[in-house]
N, C-alpha and C positions, 0 to 999 in steps of 0.2 A: 680667078686671076692669081698669078704667082705672087708670093709675099715679097715685099721690098725690105732689104736690110738697111738699117740706119744706125749711124754712130753719133751719139750726142755727148758733148763735153760741157763741163761747167767749171768756172774758175773765178775766185775772188782775186782780182789782179792788183788790188791795193793802189789804184790810180792807173787809168788806161793810158794816160800820156807818159807816165813813168815806164809803164810796161812796153809802150811803143819803142822807147829808147833802148830797151833791153831785148828787142827783136820779136815783139809780139806778132807783127804782121807776117814775118817769115815763118814763125812757128805755126800760125793758123794755116798758111798755105801748105806747109809740110804735113801737118796732121790731117788736113782735109776733112774735118767733120761735116756731117750733114747739117748739124745745128750746133752752134757754140753759144752758151750763155755766160755772160760776165757779170760780176758783182763788184761793188765799191769802185765804180769807174771814176768818180770824183770829177766829173766834167759834163758840160752841156754840149750838144752836137756842134754848135757854132764855134766851140773851142777846139774842135778836133781837126786833124789834118785830112786832106783828101785821101791819103793812103789808108787811114782808118775808116773813113766814111764809105769808101768805095773799093772794097776788097773784091777782086775779080771772082765772079761766080756766086756772090752773096748779096742778099738784101740785108740791110741793117736797121735796127729799131732801138731807140734809146728812151729811157725814163730818167729824168734828172730832178734833183731837189729844187723846189721853189722857195724853200725857207732859208737855205744857207748855201753859199757858193763852195765848190770844191769838196762836197760832202755827199756821201751815199752814191746812188746812181746804179742802174743796171742796163745791160744791153743784150740784144740777141742778133747773131749773124746766122742767116738761114739760106740754104740753097733753094728750097721750095718756098714760094710766097704763101704766107698763111692766109686763111679765109678771112680772118680779121685779127686785129691787134688792139688790146686795151691796156690801160696804164694805171690800174688800181682796182680797189674793191668797191669804189663808190663812197668811200669814207674819207673826207678831206684830211683829217689829222694824220692818217696813215699814207694816203696817196701823195700828199704834198712833199714827203721826204724822198720821193723818187726811188722807191724800193721795189717796185712791182712792174713786171710786164707779163701779160697773158696773151699767148699766141694760139689761136685756134686753127688746127689743121683738119682735114677731112676725117682722119681716123682717131685723133686724140687732141687733147688740149694741153699745151705746155705752159706751166707757170714757173717763171724765173723770179726768185725773190732774194733780196738781201735783208734778212731778218734783223731786227734791232739787237744791239748789244745792251745788256742790262748792268754793266759794271760801274758806270759813272756815278750813279746815285739812285736812291730809292724810286724817284719819279720815273727814271728810265727803265727800271725793272718792271714797274707797273705798266708802262707804255709797251714794253716787250710782250708781257703776258696778255695784254689787251689785243695787241697786234696778232699774236698767235691765235687767239679766239676768233678774231675777225677773219683771219685766213681760213680757219677750219670751217666756219660758217659758209664762206664763199665757196670753198671746195665741195662741201656737202651739197650745196645748192646746185652746182654743176653736175655732181654725180647723180643727184635726184632726177636730172634731165637726161640721164643715160650717157653722159659724157665720160670718156676714158681719160684719166689724168696722169700726166708725167709732171712731177714737181721737182725743181732743183734749186740749189743755192747754198749760201752760207747761213746755216740755221742758228749759229752762235750758241749751240748747246750740244755737249757730248751726252749720249744717251745712257750708256752703261760704263761700269768700271773698266771694261776692256777697251773703251774708246778714248782713254787718256792715260798718259804715262804715270801720273801721280794722283790717283783718285782721292786718297785719304787727305792729302794736303789741300785739296781744292773743294772739299765738301761745302764750304761756306763762301765760295767764290761764284759769282754769276757766270753761267756757262756750265755749271755742274751742281746747281742748287737743287734740293729735293723738289721744289715747286716746278722747276723747269723740266726736270726729268720725268716727273709725273704727268706733265702736259704731253710729252712725247708718248708716254704709255697710253694716254687717252686718245691721242691722234691715231696711233697704231690700232687701237681697239675699234676705231671707226672703219677699219678695212683698208688701211694703207700699209705699204711695205717699204722697208729700208733695203733698197736693191743690193747694196754692197754685201750685207749680211745674208742675202739669199745665196751667195756664192763663196763667201770667205768668212770663216769664223776665227781667223788668226788674230793674236794680239799685235801690238806695235804697228798698227795700220793707221797712220795719222795724216791729217790734211792741213794742219796749222801748227806753227812753231813760233814761240816768242823770239823776236829778232834781237831784243836788248840783251838777252842772256845767251845768245848764240845756241839756242836750244836745238836747232835743226842739226847741228854737227853731232849731237848726242842722241838724236831722235827722241827728245823729250817733248812730245807733242800731244795734240788733241785731234780727234776726228769730229769735225763740226760742219763739214760740207757734205751734202747728201744728194742723191737722186731717190725720190720716193715715187711709187706708183699706186694707183687704186687697184683694188681687188680685180676689177673687170679688165685690167690690162696686164696683170702679173704674168700670165702665160706668154706674153709677147716679149718679155725681157730675156735675152739669151746670155748676157754677161754683164758684169759690173766691175769697175776697177778704179784704182787710184794711181795717178801718174806721179809718184813720189819723187822721181828724179828730175822733174821739170822745175827749174828755178825761175826767179824773176819777181817773186812776191813772197810774203810771209805765209801764204797758202800755196798748195799745189792743186792742179786740176783733178777732177774726178769725172768718170764717164760711164756710159752704158752702151750696149749694143742691143738692138731690138728689131723685131720684124713686124711690119704692118701690112 
């Protein structure tokens, strides 16, 4: 059978209802991705407009926080209906924050995650690191069952110095702490790949900018949004990119093109 080309996009929208007011639905229709993953939706499905719930040609799935309103949340818009959809790792303290959607397709499993931010306090950094480990265990279990994995989302950590504008100034800031970067090293050592760096080794390629300091105007940013793939799916990835010109959030979308 001939291979099918697919285009996947991922975007932390910093509030799906705010993004709707800035033209999110029109942008989705124009971009026409096969699958779109959103993070930090900050809403439950019953709070969303019919325009957001029923975009022509797409099925939509949402995970929302049960511990706090207007917090966290992820969504998937997909043209092809998944074989099944799950909303967590099976660990309540992580699943209850609405950070996880897993969509299984015939040829691959897509994991869309809004990973925790560790900046607030020491307890949240520990939560973030525990979440990372739970995620890796979950992914490894899928891989051990011969599943091919595509993982995307706001990982909330820049991996290397090239991945943020001011590495020296941020060595003691969550998002670029040695413990967080070492975890990414560990993750990659298990046979996962940063798709963007498969195709682009250039500096100044960022996906998040601090709004308070108008950092985007000067491109003083961080690359913390990723598409990862497991070893057994690496050859399927044909391109990876950042849509840095797309406005509407403090993050910009990232994407991949693949064949299945």
